[in-house]
N, C-alpha and C positions, 0 to 999 in steps of 0.2 A: 504494500500500500504506500503510495506516494503522499507525503505530508506537505501541506502548504507551509510557507515560512511562518505564518502566524501561529499555527497549531504546533509546529516544531518548537517554537519558543516556549509555549505553554508546557510541553512535556519536559523540556530542560529545567524549567523553574520548579516543576513538581517533583522531579526525580530525587532531589536531595532530602525529601521527607523520610526516605527509608534509611538514611545514613546512621542515625543514632540507635544503638541497640545495647541491651544489658546482656552480659554473657554469664553463663552458668560455670562456676569454677568448682563446685562440689555439690553432690546430691546423694540421697539415700532413698531406699524404697523405689517407688515407681511414679515420680512426679511427671506430669506431661505439660507441654506447651500447646495451647490450642490456637490455631491460626484465625485470622479474621473471617475465614470461610467456615470455621467450626471443625476443622480437621485436626485431631490431636496427634502429637508426636512426642516420644519419650524425651524428657529433659535429662541430659547427661553432660559431662564435662565438655565444654566447647559449644553447647547449644546456645542459641541466642533468643532473647525475648524482644521482639520489635514492636513498633507502634501498632496498636489495635489487636495485639495478641494477649492471651491470658495464661498465666501459670496456675496450675491446679496440682497441689501436692498429693491429695488423696489421704486415705486413712493412716498410712504408715510412712509416707514420703516427706522429705524435706529438700530444700534447694537453697543454695547460696549463690548470689549473683553480684556482678560488679558493673557499674556504669560510670566511666570516667572518674574513678576513684571513690564513687559512692558504693557502699556495700549494703546488700539487702539479704536478709535471712528469712525464709518462709518456713514455718514449722508445719507439722502434720495438720491435715484438714484445713489448709489455708488456700485462699484464692487471691491472686494479685493480677490486676489488669494494668497494661501500659498504654496510655492514650496520649493524644496530643491535640493542640489547637495551634493557631498561628499559621506560619508558612514555612517553607523549606529553609529560607534564609533567616527567619526569626521564629523558630519553633518554641512552643510552650508545652514541653512534655510533662506528664503527670502520672505518678503511680497511684492506683486506686485499690486499696485493700478491701476486698469484698467479703472475706471470711477468715476466721482463725487468728493466728499470731504472726505478725510480720515486723521485723526489726530493721531499722535504717541507721546508717552511719554516714553522715555528710562531712567530708573533710574541709569544705569551704573553698575548694579549688576548681569546681566544675566550670567548664567554659559556658555551658548552658544550664541555668538554674532549673532544677527539677522540683516540682511541687508534689506533695502527697495529699490526696483528697480522701477524707474520712467523714462519713455521715454529714454531708453537706458543707463541710468546712475544708478550706484550702490551707494546708500547712506548709509554711515556708521555713527552711532551716539552712544554716550554714555553720560549719564547725560544731555540729551537734549529733547526738546519738539518742534515739528514742524508739519506742515500740508501740505499734498500733494493735490493740486487741479489738476484734470485731465480733459482736455477739450475733446470735442467730437471727435477731430481729433487725440487724443492720446498725444498731447503736454502737458506739465505739468508746474506747478509753485510750488516751494517749499518755504514755509514761516516759518522761524525759530523764535520761541518765547522765548526759553530758551537754553542756551549752544551754541553749534555749531554742524554742520554736515560737513562731507567731501564727495564730490561727485566725482566718478571716472567712466569714460566711460567703458562700458563692453568691448570695443575693444581697450582700451588704459590703460595707467598707470598714467597719469597726473591727479592730483586731484584739485578740487576747493573747498575752504572752505567758508561756509555761516554761519555767526554768528547771535546771537540773535538780532532781530530788522531788519534783512536783509531778502530779498527774491530773488530767482533766477528763471528765466524763462528757461525752457528746450524746445528749438525749434528744429525742424528737420534739420539735415544736410544730404541731400540726398546722397552726395558723399560717406559718411562713413556709412550711415545707422544708425547713432546714433543721439544724440542731442547736439546742441551747447548751452552752459550755458551762460546766461546773467544776471549779478547781477542788480537788479532794483535800480535805483537811489533814495535816500531818498526824493528828491523833486518831484518825480512822484506822480500822484494822487493815493489815496488809492485804493487798489486792490478790484475790484468788480467781483466776479466769474461769475455771470450770464451775465454781459455785456461782459466779456472776452470770455465766451463760445459762446455767440450769435455772436460775431465777427468772431470766428472760423467757425461757421455755415454759416455766410454770405460769408466768403472766399471760402468755399466749393461750395456754390451755384453759385458764380461767375466763378469758374474754378474747377469743380469737379475732372477732370482727374489729374490736377497738385497736388491737395491735396491727392488724392488716391495714387498717385505715391510716394509722400513723406511718407505717413503713411505706405505704403507697404514696404518701404525701411527698416523699423524696423523689419518687419517679415522676410525679406530677409536676414538681418544680422544674425538673429537667425538660419535660414536655413543654412547659410554658416558656422556658428560656429558648427552646428550639423554635417555637412558634413566633416569638418576638423577632426573630431574625429573618422571617419570611419576606417582609417588605424590603428591608435593606438589601437582601440578596437579589431580589428582582430588580431593584434600582441599580445595583452594582453590575448586574448582567447587562442591562441596557447600556450603561456607560462603557462597559467593556466591548460590546458589539459595535458601538459607535467608534471607539478608538481603533478596533480591528479594521473597520471599513476605511478609516483615514489612513491606516498603515498600508492597506492594500493599494490605495490610491497613490501613496507616496512611493511604494515599490514600483508601480507602473510608470511613474514619472522618471525613475532612474536617478533622481537627484539625491546623492549620498547625504548631503547636509540635511535635507528635509526628512529623509528616511530615519536618520539618527535622532533628529529632534522629536519626531512623532513617536518613535520607539521608546525613548528615555523619558519623555515628559508626559506622554498620554497613555501609550499601550501598556508599558510595564506597571505604572502606578494603578491603572484600572484593573489590570490582571491580578496584581498583588492584593488589592482590596477585596475583589470578588473571591479569590482563593481563601483569604483570611476568614471571611464570613462563612464560606462553605465548610471549612474545616471546623469552625466553631459550632456549626449546626451538626456536623458529624459527631463532634465531641459530646454534645448534649444528648444526641440520639443514642450513642453508645452507653453513656452514663445511665440513661433511663432503662436500657435493656439489661444492664448489669444488675441494677436494683431489682428488676422484676425476675430475673433469672436466679440470682444467688441469694436474694433475701426473701422475696415473696414465695418463690417455689420451695425454698427450704422450710419456711413456716408452714406452708400448706402440707408439706410432707409429714409434719407432726400431727396433723389433724386425724383423729381416729376414723377409720373407714366405717361407713354406715352398715349395719348388719340387720338382717331381717329377724322376725320373731323366732 
């Protein structure tokens, strides 16, 4: 297939999105990495976790990964997605713990800052070590062992800082579809993930509809954020098409100065803006899917099957 110059430029700009990967340097059991198309492959030494892929450790598996100096350890029965927004030249990668216990160690030397998103909060860290515990209902607890992290709701701007020796619970706020942050008091009993997770399961058993509604609010927030980008995407597409038409006209003229001027001042900026919005939409779509698959489905699996008399 012969590509027109305009679409060849688009493919070149998009190809860098696949460049950033986290590599597995240790594993036990049978963890797998699921591709964006849903095909699983065993995670072993040298395997990579790329954008839009999901690491699933399983009942007895663990996996340790590294991304540009950042170390990640996923314990058994954990799920970790690697997503991105932005563009190939300005990516905004994010790890999304969807289940289990996942530890992160950020050395503060990453060329591209990587966020961690837990229960509707974006966690930013540099020179820090922390663990994200994700319960069956999607609520989370962040425990910081070194440095500090700043947490910002995806739907807000106010941040909460959690320092070394502190931990914060992220519990659902149904009204906003995100999570309310509560710093645990030092005098509280030592955190026990299994007991905490069992308590979440008991809450679901007592009132499954209420818990499903709260968990579903996180997916709805992502749906809403996706929908809000519909009009900006349509507008950016129109602007890009107009710029592409101007570029074709410039190519036909053969004037190198005009071609360069249209390409750098109109086509590339319009193309970049459209791609940025499109990737943001993909990000929120994937986030909604992750909540529904790994939170709502896991909750529903706890529902006792109906039996006849």
